[in-house]
C-alpha positions in Angstrom: 110.5 79.2 63.7 108.1 80.5 61.0 108.5 84.2 60.6 105.1 86.0 61.0 104.5 88.9 58.6 103.4 92.1 60.4 100.7 94.2 58.9 100.6 97.9 59.6 97.2 99.4 59.8 96.8 103.1 59.3 94.4 104.4 62.0 92.9 107.9 62.1 91.6 107.9 65.7 92.6 106.6 69.1 89.5 104.4 69.2 90.7 102.7 65.9 94.1 102.1 67.3 92.7 100.6 70.5 90.4 98.4 68.5 93.3 97.3 66.2 95.3 96.3 69.3 92.4 94.1 70.6 90.0 96.6 72.2 92.7 97.6 74.6 92.0 99.9 77.5 93.9 103.2 77.2 95.3 102.7 80.7 97.6 99.9 79.3 99.0 102.0 76.4 102.2 103.9 76.8 102.1 107.2 75.0 105.8 108.1 75.3 107.3 107.2 73.0 104.4 108.1 70.7 102.2 105.2 69.4 103.7 103.7 66.3 107.3 104.9 67.0 108.3 102.5 69.9 111.1 100.0 69.5 112.6 97.0 71.3 115.1 99.5 72.9 112.2 101.2 74.5 110.8 97.9 75.9 114.2 97.2 77.5 114.8 100.7 78.7 111.5 100.9 80.5 112.0 97.5 82.1 115.4 98.5 83.3 114.3 101.9 84.6 110.9 101.1 86.0 110.7 97.4 86.3 107.5 97.3 84.2 106.9 94.9 81.4 105.6 96.1 78.0 104.9 94.1 74.8 105.6 95.7 71.5 102.8 95.8 68.8 103.0 97.8 65.6 105.4 100.3 67.3 103.1 100.7 70.3 103.9 99.7 73.9 101.2 97.7 75.7 101.7 97.0 79.4 101.5 93.3 80.2 98.5 92.5 82.4 99.4 90.3 85.3 98.0 90.0 88.9 99.1 88.4 92.1 97.0 85.2 91.7 97.9 84.9 88.1 101.6 85.1 88.9 101.2 82.5 91.6 99.6 80.1 89.1 102.3 80.8 86.5 105.0 80.0 89.1 103.3 76.8 90.1 103.1 75.7 86.4 106.7 76.6 85.8 107.7 74.3 88.7 105.6 71.4 87.3 106.8 71.9 83.7 110.5 72.1 84.8 110.0 68.9 86.8 109.1 67.2 83.5 111.3 69.0 81.0 114.6 69.3 82.7 115.2 65.6 83.7 114.4 64.6 80.1 116.6 67.3 78.6 113.8 68.5 76.3 114.5 72.2 76.4 113.9 75.2 78.7 110.9 76.8 80.5 110.6 80.5 80.8 108.4 82.7 83.0 106.4 86.0 82.9 109.4 88.2 82.1 110.7 86.1 79.2 110.5 88.5 76.2 110.4 86.9 72.7 110.6 88.5 69.2 107.9 86.7 67.3 108.4 88.8 64.2 110.0 92.1 63.2 108.4 94.7 65.5 106.5 92.2 67.5 107.6 91.4 71.1 105.4 89.1 73.2 105.9 87.9 76.8 104.1 84.6 77.5 103.3 84.0 81.2 105.0 80.6 80.8 106.6 79.0 77.8 108.4 75.8 76.8 111.1 76.0 74.1 112.7 72.8 72.8 116.4 72.8 72.3 116.0 72.4 68.6 114.5 75.9 68.4 117.4 77.6 70.1 120.5 78.6 68.1 123.2 76.0 68.6 121.0 74.5 71.3 122.1 77.1 73.8 120.4 79.7 76.0 120.2 83.0 74.0 122.3 85.8 75.4 120.3 88.6 74.0 117.5 90.1 76.1 114.8 89.6 73.4 115.7 86.5 71.4 114.3 85.8 68.0 112.4 82.6 69.0 108.9 81.3 69.2 108.1 78.7 71.9 106.7 75.3 71.2 104.2 75.8 74.1 102.9 79.2 75.2 100.8 79.8 78.3 98.6 82.8 79.0 97.1 83.2 82.5 94.1 85.5 82.1 94.0 88.7 84.2 91.1 91.1 84.7 92.8 93.6 82.3 92.9 91.1 79.4 90.3 91.6 76.6 88.8 89.0 74.3 90.1 90.9 71.3 93.6 91.0 72.8 93.7 87.3 73.4 92.4 86.5 69.9 95.2 88.6 68.4 97.8 87.0 70.6 96.6 83.5 69.6 96.9 84.4 65.9 100.4 85.9 66.4 101.6 82.9 68.4 100.5 80.3 65.8 101.7 82.5 62.9 105.1 82.5 64.6 105.3 78.7 65.0 103.8 78.0 68.4 102.3 74.5 68.4 100.3 74.5 71.5 98.7 77.3 73.6 97.2 76.9 77.1 94.9 79.8 78.1 94.3 79.5 81.9 91.3 81.3 83.6 91.8 81.5 87.4 88.3 82.8 87.9 86.4 79.9 86.2 89.3 77.5 87.0 89.3 76.3 83.4 91.9 75.9 80.7 91.4 76.3 77.0 93.8 74.2 75.0 94.4 75.7 71.5 96.1 73.7 68.7 95.3 76.6 66.2 94.1 80.1 66.7 90.4 79.1 66.5 90.5 75.4 67.5 90.3 74.8 71.2 89.2 72.3 73.8 87.8 73.6 77.1 88.9 71.7 80.2 87.0 72.2 83.5 88.4 72.1 87.0 88.3 68.3 87.4 90.0 67.5 84.0 93.6 66.6 83.3 95.8 68.8 81.1 98.3 67.0 78.9 101.2 68.0 76.7 99.9 66.5 73.5 102.5 66.0 70.8 104.5 68.9 72.2 105.3 67.3 75.6 104.2 63.7 75.2 103.7 62.1 78.6 103.1 65.3 80.6 99.9 65.2 82.5 98.6 67.7 85.1 95.3 67.2 87.0 93.8 70.7 87.1 92.8 70.2 90.8 96.6 70.1 91.5 97.2 73.4 89.7 94.2 75.3 91.0 94.7 74.1 94.5 97.5 76.7 94.7 94.8 79.3 94.9 93.4 77.7 98.1 96.6 77.3 100.1 96.5 78.5 103.7 99.1 78.9 106.3 98.9 77.3 109.7 97.4 79.4 112.4 
């Protein structure tokens, strides 16, 4: 894993802080502890006490945006990835509560992630709640609360930390953007097939199969 260097920006106003975080709405910012003073211990304590997920950016707690439909897609993708990864003993697949330390003071929680065994210490499951690891593949399922600036910052941080491939899934447009660098992406529409590239060679997922999860109906 390549260690990303965190840059601290001194901001004078709340508007500047929110812009620095990616044009974040104030409703997703935790003000206790005060912005700039939060730690990983706060991330864990709030999750244990309230069951809420916060990412840590520059000492500020930002609530993870996730909705019902987004969670459903993430779960479906986890099942599909595990069906490919586990039999081949390639590594592990984590879900929307899998906290990861991408750099000192930077905790991100991908909606779905694949981590090859080679990236895990001694090729074992980490015991700490926030392991110092970057996934090979990170997946973000867009929610209404996500901003363009937030996602651009996330992409930069992921690739700075050593992520090789990022899938950004949009349930509304039923598209997937495949990033191989923070600014280099291919847009796949609903009838396309998503593949694992060099990170998961041989993995192929027709997008109609994934997005069909949103159209499921129970029998009357």
